[in-house]
Each structure stands twice: as structure tokens, then as C-alpha cells.
N, C-alpha and C positions, 0 to 999 in steps of 0.2 A: 502221196503228197510230198515225199522226200525221195526223189529218184536217185539220189546219190548213194542211198543205202542199198548195197548189194550183198546178198547172202546165198549160200549154196543150198540152204534148206529152209522150209517154212518156219515162221516164228512171229515175233512182235517187232514193230519199229522201235528202235532204242530212243527215238526223239519224242514221238507222240503216242506210241503204244498201239497204233492201228495194226490190224492183221495184215501180213504180207501175202501176196498171191503171185503165182508164176506169171511172167510176162510172155505173151505170145508174140513172136516176131511177125511183122507183116512183110510178105515177100514182094509186094507190089513196088514198082519203081516210082519214086517221087523225087521232087527237087530237094535241095539241101534245106530249104525253109518250109517244106510242105509235110503234112501229116495226113495219111489216109486211114480210114476206119470203116467198119461195116455199119449198116443202118442200125443193127442191134447195139453195137458199141456206142453209137451216137445217142441212141435213146437211153442207154444205161448211164451215160455221162451227163444226160439232161442238158445237152447243148442246144441253145436257142440262138437264132440269128435275126438281125434287123437290117432292112434295106437302108443304104446311104441315100439321103435325100437333100434337096436344097430347101432351105427355109430360113426365116428370120427368127431365131430363138428369143424368147422373152425371159427376163430375169427380174425378180423382185428383190430390191436391196432395202434392208431394214435400217432405218436411221432414227436418231433422236435429236430433239432440238427444243427451241423455246419460241413462243410468240412474242412479238415486239411491235412497237409503233411503226407504221409506215412513215418513214422520215420525210417523205415528200408531202405529207398531209399534216405537218406540224406548223403552227403559226404562233410566233412569239410577238406579243404586242408590247411596244416600248413607247415612252413619251417622246413625241417629236417636237414638243415645245413645252415650256413651263406652265403648270396649271395646278389648281387646288380641286380635290375631289369632294364635291358637296354631297353627292349621293352615289353609292355603289350598288348597282342592281344585281351584279353577279358577285356574291360575297362568300362563296364557299367552293372548295375543290369538288369536282364531280358534277357541277351544274351543266345542264344541257342548254346549248345556245344555238340559234339559227342565224343564218346570214342576215345582216341588217338589224338584228336585235340591239337594243340599247344596253350598253355595258355600264356606263356611268354618266352622271351629269357633272360638268366641270365649270370652273370659273377661271378665265385666263385673260389678263389685260393684253398680252401679246396677240392672242387670237382676235381680240376686238380690234386691235390696230390693223391686223392683216385684212379683216373684213372691210374696214373703212377704205383701205387702199384699193381693194377690189371695186367697191361701189363708186369711188371717185373716178377711177380709170374707166369703168363701164359707162358711167353717165357722160363722160367727156368723149369717149370714142369706143363703142362696144367691140369693134373688131381690131383695135389697135394692138400692137405688140406689148404695150404696158398692161392691157387688160388680160392678154393671154399669160403674161408672166405672173400676174397676181393670182389667176386661177391655178396655174401650175404650182405656185407656192402652197396654196391650200391643199391641193391634191397630194403633194409630198408630205404634208402634215397629216395624212390619212383621212381627210375629209372625203366622203363619198360624193360622186357626181350629183346625186339628187340633193345633197346638203348644200353644195355650192350653188345649184340652181335656185334653191329656196332663198338663199341670201340675195340673189339678184332679183328674184320676183318680188320679195317683200320689201326690199330696199331698206331694211333695218339692220343695225348692228346688234347682235345678241351677246349680252354679257355672260350668260350661261349657255352652255352648249352640250349636246349629247355625243359621246363617243359610241360608235356602233361596231359590231363584230364583223369582220370581213368574210368569215367562213362559218359553215355549220359544223358543230363538233361538241366536244366535252372539255371543260376546263380541268386541266391536270396540274396546274400550278398557279398560285396567286401571291404576288409580292407586295401588294399595297393594301391599305386600310382606308375606310371612309373618313374623310376629314384631313387626309395627308396632303402635304404640298409636294408635288412631284417635279423633279428637275428633268431637263432634256436628256434623253438616253436612258432614263431609269426604267427597268423592266416593270411591266404591269401584270400581264396574264400570259399563260401559255395555253393554247387551245389545240386539240388534236381531233381530226376527223377519224373516228373509229370504224367507219363503214368498210374500210379495208385495213388488214394487218399484214405484217411480214412474219413468215415462219423462217427462222434461221436454223439451218441444219449443217452438220459436218459430215463430209463424205471422205472415206478412206482413199488413199492414193491409188490403190489397185482398181478402184471403180471410177476414176476420173474419166476414162475413155468412154464410159457409158452415159455421160451427161451431155445434154444440149439444151439450149434455151427453148422454152415453150413446152417442156415436159410436164405432164400432169402428175401430181403427187397427192396421194391420199394419206390422211393421218387421223389419229384419235387422241382425245384428251381424257384425263381421269374424271373430269367434271360431268361428262356425258357418256357413261359406259355403253358400249355397243353401237355408238353413233359414229359415222365416218364423215369427215370433212374433206374438201378438195381445194387444191391451189395449183398455181402454174409457176414454174421456175422462171424467174426474170433476171437473175444475176448469178454468175459463177466467179468467185474471187480469182484474180490473176496470179496470186501467190499461194504457195503451200506453207502451212504451219509446220516448221521444222521439228517442233517438240511433239506434236500429236500426229504428224504425218497425215494430216487431213486438209481438205480445202473446204471453205465455207460457201454455202449456196443460199440464195434468198428466194423465197416463194411468196408470191402475192396471193393473199387469202381473202375472198369476199366475206364480209361480216355485216350484212345489211341490218340484221336484227340485234347485233352487238352481243350475242351470246358468248362469243369467244373473248377472252380478256388478255391483254398484254401481260406477260409474265408466266402464263400457263406453260407447263412442259407438255411436249407432244411426241408421240411415236409415229413416225412416218414410214410409208412404203413408196419407194421409187420404182415405177414399172418401166424398165428399160428394154428396148428392142435392140438386140445386138446385131451389128453388121449392116443396119439399114442406113442408106444415104441420108444426109441432112436435107437434101433437096428431093423433089419428086421426079420420078421417071415419066410419069404421066398422071392425068387426072381422070377419075372414074366416078360413077354414080353409085351410092350405097345400095340403091334398089335395083340397079341394072349394071352389074359388074362387067358386062360385055362392052359397055361404052368406055372407050379410051380416047381421051383428047390430049393434045400436046400443050394446051394452055387452060387455065381455069375458066369456068363459065357455068352454064346450066345444062342439065341433061336434055338432049333432044327428044327423049321419050316422055319423061314425066315432069321436066322442068326444075328438078331439085338441083341445088348447088353441087357442083362436082367437088370431090375431095382428093387430096394428094395420095398417091400410091407409088409403090416401087415394084418393078417387074420381078417376078419370081426367077426369071432367068439370071438376074444379077445377084440373087441370094447366095449366101455361102453354103458349103457342104457342112452338114452336121451329123454327128453320131452320138448315141447315148454314152454317158460317162462310164457305164459299166462295161463298154466295149474296149476301153483304153486301159492298158497296163503301163503304169508310170514307173520309171526307174531313175528319177532325178532329171537328167538331161535328155533321156530317151523316152519316146512314147511308142508303144507297140500295139497293133491290133491284129486279129486273126480274121482273114477274109476267106469265105467259102468259095471255092472255084466252081464256076458254072460248067455244065455239060460234062462233068466228070463221071466215070463209071460208078464210083462209090464216093461217099462224103469225103472231100479233101479240103484241107484248110492250110492257108499260106500265111506265115508270119510276115508282117510288113511294118516297117518303121514309118511313122507319119509325123508331120509338122503341125502342131496344134496352134489354134488361135485362142480367142477368148473362151472362157468357161461361163456358161449360163446355167439356169436351173435344170439340172439333169442331163445336160448335153455339152459337148465340146464342138467348137468350130474347127474344121480341118482345112488347113491352108494347102497342103500337098500330101500326096501319098495314096489318095483314094479317088474314085470316080463315082459319079451319080449312078445309082442302080446296083452297085455292088452290095453284097451282103456281108456284114461283119458279125462276129460272135459276140453276143451280149450276155450270155450265161454259159459258164463252163470254160471260159478262156484260160483260167488258171490250170484246169485239168489238161487242156491241150498243151499248155506251156510245159507242164510237168512231163507229159508224154514225149514232147520234143527233147527234153533233157535226157530221158531214158534212152532214146534212140540216138543220142550223141549228135543232135542237130542244134543249130542256133536257136536260142529262145530268149525270152525277156531277161532272165537272170544270167544266161550264158550266151552272149551275142556271137561268140566265135565257136566253130565246131570243135568238140572235144574228142578225145580218143575213145573209140568203141571198145567193147569187151566181148569176146567170143563166148564166154561161159554164159549159162542161163542167168538172166537177171530176175530179180523178184521185186515187184512193185506193191504198193499198198492198196488194199481194197477200200472202196468208198461206199459207205452206206447210202441207201437211196433216199432216206428221209432228210429233209432240209432242217437245219437249225438256224437260230438267229435271235434278234432282239424283239421282244414282245412287251406289251404293257405290263404283263404279269411279272416278267423277270427283269424289267428295266432297272429297278432300284438296286437289285443284287448285282447286276452286271456293271452298273455305274460305280458302285463301291470298289469293284476290282479294277475298273478302268482308271479311277482316280489314283489308286496305289501304283499302277503302271506309269501314269504320268509323273508322279512324284519320284519314282525310281529313275526315270529318264532324266528328270531335272537334276538328280543327284549323280548322274553318270554311272548308274549301277545296272549293267546289262543283265547280270544273273537274276537280280530281283525282278526286272522287267519281264524276262522269260518265264519266271515262276508265275507271275500274274497272267501271262498268256496261257499257261497250262490251266490255271484256275478258271479263266474265261471259257476255255475249250471244254472243261468239265460240265459247263452249263449249256453251251451252244451245240455240243456234239462235234463230230468230225466232218460234217458236210455243210455246204452253204457258203456264201461269199465271205462271211466273217470267219468261218472256220478255215477257209483257204488262206486268208490273211494271217491267221494265228499260226498255221503250219509254217508259212514262210518266215514269220517272226522267230519261231523256235529254231529255224535253220540259219538265222542270221549270225554271222561271226563277229560283227563289229556293231558298235552303237549307231554309227551312221547308216548302216544297212538296215538296222531295226527301225530307225527313226524315219528315213526317207526312202521310199514313199509309204512304207507299211503302216507306221503309226499315224501318218497323215490320213491314209485311206480309212483306217479304223476309226479315227476321230470323226471323219465325215459321216460314217455309218451312225455313230452315237449322236452326233449333232442332229441328223435327220430324225432319229428316233425320239430324242427329247422334244423336238419341235412338234412331232406328230402325236406324242403322248404326254404333253405338258402336265395335264391334271394328275397323271399317275406318278409323277416325280415328287419325292419328299426332299425338302430343303432347297437351297440355292444351287443353281448350275450356271456358272459364268462362262461366257463365250470369249475366248482370248484370241488374239491375232498377232502374228509376227510377220512383218513385210519382207524379212531378209532370208527366209528359209531356202528358197530356190534361186535367189538372185533376181529373177525377172518377175516373180510373183511370190506371195507369201503363203502361209498356211494357218489354219485355225485349230484350236483344241479346247477342251473343257476342263474346268477346275471347280471344286466344290467350295472354295474359299479364296480370299485374297491373302497376300499379294500375288501378283503374277510370277510364275516360276516356269521359265521356258524349257520345255522338254526336248526341243530340237537342237539346242546348243548347250544346255546344261550350264556348268560353271563358267564356260567361256563367255556366254552372254546371257546370264540367268534372268535378267530383268528386261530383256529386249522384247518389246511388243506393247500392246494396248488391250484394255478391257473393252470389248465391243458392246456387250449386252449381258443382262441377267435373263436367261431364257425362261426361268420359272417365276419371274416377278409378276405378281398379280396386279 
């Protein structure tokens, strides 16, 4: 695991304590970025490959927010003319009202005068402009059309009149009492239609590119454990909140039975399809995918409505995240060469796009159908260093040595995070995070050794720990090694939440790599940034409590 360690005789690695073994030189000729090995060596190193494919990766983004009124369904009733309230039929907040229900019975001399003006104009000339103006005056005073028609049909002026509700909904505010005299412009009631609500969510800056109108969002509330509700994104704020580095989004939520209440907190999941066009390449039938039409319509086979689809040919290339070795600005993958006499792997730099659940989009550097190493890439990288070839950690060729080199033996058994050892490993991880926040490299390395005592000397986590022990600077320890280790722990906590004791906070700093941020875990507040330490100790935000029940 530490190929820079060269000794003339067997012994122990001074860094991690693993047994050293003689290195057998491979006499086959390979390129400067290539490594060949026997089939037996490949099996011993447990190297696995995955084919590069085109697909639209999906990612689930966890969000938190609160339910609120649909502001387009709020109706505030105000007095359009002076009157006295003789009877108030809706006299408490929370009353359910239907459209055209009577709200109150009023007395108003001004309304009586307006009725006489209408009747006089109508009796003189029913279709005259004066009659139309008298009707319009009453309409602007919130009289309903059937109320105006009743005045004309009966031909009588009513001293007392009923005010009716314009919409179906719930009374959420009442500003008047029975018997009160109301002036023009005075608020009376506020009615809200609760059949639809808004879910207001905040999305981090790094996820903005994954948003588009019409996306479906699922969410849950504490009032109904285990039940999932759904809504559709209808608004994305045009500005970013500079303090929280988030953008607010608005989700329309159907609420026909009014089980959901404004003010409830909600935990949402945004299911984003990465790389897909906002418009359709073609329309297809859900039952007959071979049907592809250039415009919407019905399936010629079964008559079902066609749905939007994107061609797989336009999908981006994706590789598993385990295939990518990150060194800050560089990203390296190892590609298995086809038709080689023996297993041969080529190191290649790639340009990465968006990161989704478990995969990266690759913008350049790979082709569809190639095979990339998804398990054992660190072992290949270490062997490249031993042979003085360019690798992830040493991109330029280094001087070779003619004397026999000794490399470390790697046990065959895998070690890692399990539900049984998660709490013990988390305790050590939290100490490492605190050491990095304090700019203490020696303490961070000591915790790496403690972790290795539990995980063993093999597996993805053990490989990261070996590189941590080999780091000479805090920056080399932090990026990307601590970032990658944090990803392993975050996934483990999410997978084994019930096994974790105490709080585990998910933190995020958007400034770690310049173009994208990084996450880490803490057992308590306040936020202490392990990637910048004292330079920017409080930079970042608390995204979630992963163990909150």
C-alpha cells in the first residue's frame, strides 16, 4: 500500500505495519501509463471491472421544508360600502364555508340607495347605459349576479341584505363582531381554500442544475408516520439566498381531504434524472416502447396516450463512482485494454460531469463499451508507483531503481463498515474530523491507524486509510482522502440508521473544491469545518440530522 517504502530485506512497513513481500518485475513491454499482470495476480488483487454505458442516472436529493397556504387560493373580504352587521353566520375561525353561503346579514342605507338607482334605471330603459352602470356598481360592491337579478325580478328595495362567500374554503381570520358598524375598506374575513397547499423547500446551490418545473416530489410528515405524499414543483426562485446558499422552490400539493395542515414540517425527496433534456426527443407508448412518434398523440396499437421520452443515444456516459480516483482537480480511471494477451490496465484522466447516486457522468476521456476498474483501482495505482509509472498520486514518471524493491502483502479478506462496528468506527471518525478542524495532522493520522485496527488492511476503506497515513500535508489528507472516507461513513449511517447511537449531523461546505462542495459528519453542533480548519472554521451549513427519528 506504500510503494515508496524500499528495503533490501523482508520486514514490516514502518507506516502501517503490513508485511513486506518481494516485488517480481514484469518483463512484458507496456506503455508508460499501462500495467500488465497475470490472471492469477488479477484474481489475487480482486480486481473487478464494469462496462462504460450510456444512461440517464437518477439521484434522490433529501430536502426539508414546511407546508403553507396556496397564496392563489386566499380570499380576503373587505367592506365595499358602509353597513351594520345585524347577524353574523360565520362567527369563529376554522368555520367551513361553501361558495354562495351566507356570511352575514347587514343593514346599509347606501346599499338601499344603490338598489333604488338600479330599479329606476331598469324600469325606464332596461338596456340603457345607466342601467348597466347601476348593475356594475352593485357588482363592484361584491353582490353576486343572482342577487342582482333577484332585485330586478322582485322590484323591491331590501333594507337588510345577505353577504355571501365567493369561494369554498376555511375561515382563517375574522376581524368583525356581530352588531358592529363597518366602514368602507374595513377587513371582515379571510377565507382559504385548503384543497391545495404549497410545500416550501430549500435546495442547495450544488443541486440547482438538477431542478426543473414539473418535477414530482415525495415527502412525509410526522403526523402520518410511514405515509408518503406527492406534489409537483411549480416555482423555482430567481435568486439565491446568500446566507444559506440555497434557492427556494415551491411544490403544489393536492389536499382534497385536508389531512395536511399548513405549518407542518416535511421531509422531501426530489427524484432528479441527471443529463436528460427538458424537452422530449420523441413520444412513445408505455405499453409498446417500439412506438416512437415525433409529436404527442395516441398509440396506433392500443390507443393509449403517448408519453415524452429521450433517446438513449443522447444519454451521457456514466461510470460507477468507485471507478474514479479523485485528486482535487484531477480525476483518474483505470481502463482494461481489450484483446491483450494478459490483463492490462491503462491509467487515463477523465473530465467528470455531475455526480448522481453511485455514479459520475463522464464528459470526455472514455468511450461507450470500454471497461473500467471498479474494485482494486488503488492496488493498480500503487503498482504503477512501484514501477515508476504515472499514477493518480504521481502523475509524472519518477526515477526507477535497479535494486530489488519490496512491496506490501495484502490480505485476501475484506474489511469495512458494518452495522456491528459502525458506532465504534464513528467514534474514531469524529475524533479525526475534530483533529482536522484543529489543523492537527498527527492526531488525524493517529485516528487513521485506530480505524485500520478495526477495518483491517484490505478493502476500499483500508486503502483510503493507507493513503492517509502516507499524506505529508493537511491538504493531501483532507482532499480527496477525508472526503472519500466521509462518503463511506455517510452511506453507512444512511444504510444502518437504527444501529447508530446518538445524533449524526450531515454537514456541507460548498467551497471545498471550488466548483463543488463536500460533505462530512459530526456528532454535535456547532459546525467545525475539517477541510479548511482555522482558515474558515465555520464555513458551511448543517444539511440534516441523519439519525433523527
